[in-house]
N, C-alpha and C positions, 0 to 999 in steps of 0.2 A: 303109198297114197294115204293110207290110214295114219302112218307116222307123221306125215306133213300136217294133217288135220289136227292131230293131237298136240303137235308142237305149237301151232297157231292158237289153239284153245288155251294152252298153258300160258303163252305170252299175253293173250288178251286178259286172262284172269289176273296175272301179275300187274299189268297196267292199271286195271280197275282197282285192285287193292291199294296200289300206290296212290292213285287219285283220291280214293276214299280216305286214306291215311292223311294225305296233304290237306284235304278239306277239313277233317276233324282237328288237325293241328292248328289250321288258320282260324277255325271257329273258336277253339279254346283260347288262343292268343287274344282274339277280340273280346271274349268274355272277361279275361283277366284284366285287360286294359279298362274295360267298362267298370269293373269292380274297383280298380285303383282310383278312377275318376270319382266314383260315388263316395268311396271312403275319404278321399281328399276333400270333397265338397262338404261332407258331413262333419269332418274334423274342423274345417274352417268355420262352418256354421256354429259348431259347439263352442269354439274359441270366441267367436263374436258375441254369442249369448252370454258367456261367462264374463267377458270384459264389460259388456253393457250392463250386466247385473251389478258388477262392482262399482261402475261409475254412477249408476242410479242410486245405489245405497249410500254413496258418499254425498251425492247432491242432495239427498233427502235429509242429511244431518243438519242440525241448526248451525248457523254461521259461527256462533260462539264456540261450539264444539270443534269445528274445523280449525278455527284460529287457535284454540287451546292446544290441539295436537301439534300444530306448527310451532307454537311457542315452547311446548315441552321439548320438542326435538332441538330447537335452538338452544335452550338452556342446557341440554345434555351435551351438545357439541362444544359449547363454550365453557362448560363447567362452572357457570355463575352460581346457580343454585339448583337443587333437585326438588325443592318443595315449592310448588307453584300452583295456585288456584286463582284463575282470572275470571271474574264475572263482570260483564259490561252491562250497566243499566241504561237503557235507551230512553231518551227524553223526547217528548213531542214538542215541548217548548221549554224555554228557560225564563225564569222570572228575575228581573232586575230589581235590586233593592238599593235604596239611598242610605248610605252610612256616612256619618260625619265623624271625623277624628281630628283633634287638634294636634297637628304634627308638621314636621318639615322634612323634605326629601333632599338628600345630599348624594351626589354622584361620587362614587369612590373607585379607586383602582383595586381590582380584584387581587392583584399580586401583592399589594401592600397589606391587604387584609387576608392574606392567604391562610393564616391560622384559622380564621373563621370559615373560610370558603373553599378549603382544599377539596373537600368531597364534591363540591359543586363545580369546581374548575376541572376536575379529572373525570367527571361522569361521562358516560357513553352517549354521544349525540348521533343523530342520523348522519350518514357519510357526506351529505351535501350541505351540511351546516357550516357556517363560518367559524374560524378559530377564535375570533374576537367576539365579545359580547358585552352588553351593557349591565352595570351593577349599580344599584341604588340602595342606600340605607335610609330607613324611615325612623326618625327620632321623635319622641314625645317628651313633655315636660316631666321632670322628676317631682316627687312629692314636696309640696311647699316650695317649688322652684319656678322661676320665670324663664328659665333656660331650657332649651330642647336638648337635653343631655342624656336621655335614656333611650337606648336602642330598642325599638319596637319590633322591627323585622327587616330582613333583607329582601330585595326583589332583583332577580337576575333574568335578563331577556336574551335568549338564544334565538338565532334565525339563520335562514339560508341566504344566499347572495342576493336574490331579488325580493326577499322578505315576503314570499308567498306562504312560507311555513315558519312557525315559531313555537317556542316553548317558554312560558313564563313561570319561573320557579320562585315562590315566596316562602320564607320560613322564619319563625321566631322561636326564641329560647324560653324555656320554663313556662310561665303563664301567658306569654305573648303569642297571640294567634293572629296571623295575617288577616287583614280585613278584605273581604271580597264583595264585589258588587252583584254577584249572582247568588240566588237562593238555591242551595243544593237539594233541599228537602231531604227526606229519608230515602235510603236505597233499599231495594227489595233483596238484593244479595250482595254480600261483601266479598272482597278478594283477599287473598293472602299470599305474601311472598315470605318464605320461611315462617317466622312467628309474627310477622308484621301484618296487621289488618288494615285494609285500605277501602275507601269508598270511591268507586270509579263510575262516572256517568259519561254518556256520549250524546251530543246534540249535533247532528249533521257531521261536519268534519272537525268538531271540537271535542276534546276529551277534558273532563274536569275531575281532578283527583284531590282527595283530602285524607291525610293520615298523620299520626303522631308516632315518633320512634325515638327512644333514648332521650326523652324530655325535650324533643324538638318537634315543633308543629309545622307541617308542610301543607301548602296549598298550591296546586299546579294546574295550569291551563295550557292546552296545546291547540295548535291549528295546523291542519294539513298533513300530519304525520300518521303512520299506520299504527295499528294496535301492537304489532310486534315491536316497532320502534319505541313505543311508549313503555312497554314492559322492560325492554333493554335498559332504557333510561332509569326507570324506577329501581330495577335490580342493582344497577351500578351505584345509584344514589344511596341505597340502603347499605350496600357493602362498604361504600366510602365512609359512612357514618360509623359503622361498626369498628373500623380500623383506625379511627382518629380519636385518640385519647384526649387531646387538647380541646376539641370541640365538645366532647362529652363533659369535660370539667366545666366549660362555660355554660352548657345547658343546665347543669345541675346547680349552678349559682343564679339561675333565672335571668341570665343575660345582663345582670346589673354591673 
């Protein structure tokens, strides 16, 4: 009789120990899952805060600085030039000026005049621009002459298909500077592409650029293109001049 009671007591103790062990194991599993969930949530929050901080820091940078970073990367990828400093001077308004010049304009074939225009024909344009473009030569009278036989400057008009975007490139040799109808005034900060110094201003969707390089005077006006496209165009223009010995010879003789 005593043995039966002892057996039952031992069996009851074993069952209680098993139940307690199962309860502890189930409790530990729940705690472990809770910790994993908490760690996961904390990790997600930390990542969100980090990403948000990066985004805010970029958004707080001046627009010119962001554009400068993009342009630097572009120049590095295409290996056009590694020396680039772009400063865009923003205008609240542009002042028109009335200039008078005694000259005649003649439409010419760019390919016939390729020796003068090769760097302008081969320059990098926005991808949606037309392959064909308009070229004009502006002639003035020579000294003690009644004939318009002295080249003052060229004007080349590039544009896209529906002509909502365009680039007007004017350039003259030696002492011949293209005449513009807008007053650029002085710029607060100049730009540099390699060793070439440029004045760049922006008014709404217009860019106005003036610079001289290798005894050639450039005057450029664009509409509807991006800052990156402008810099690509300027880079290719300067590179084209650097590698064209014939155009340099012409520039050094003042275009006469």
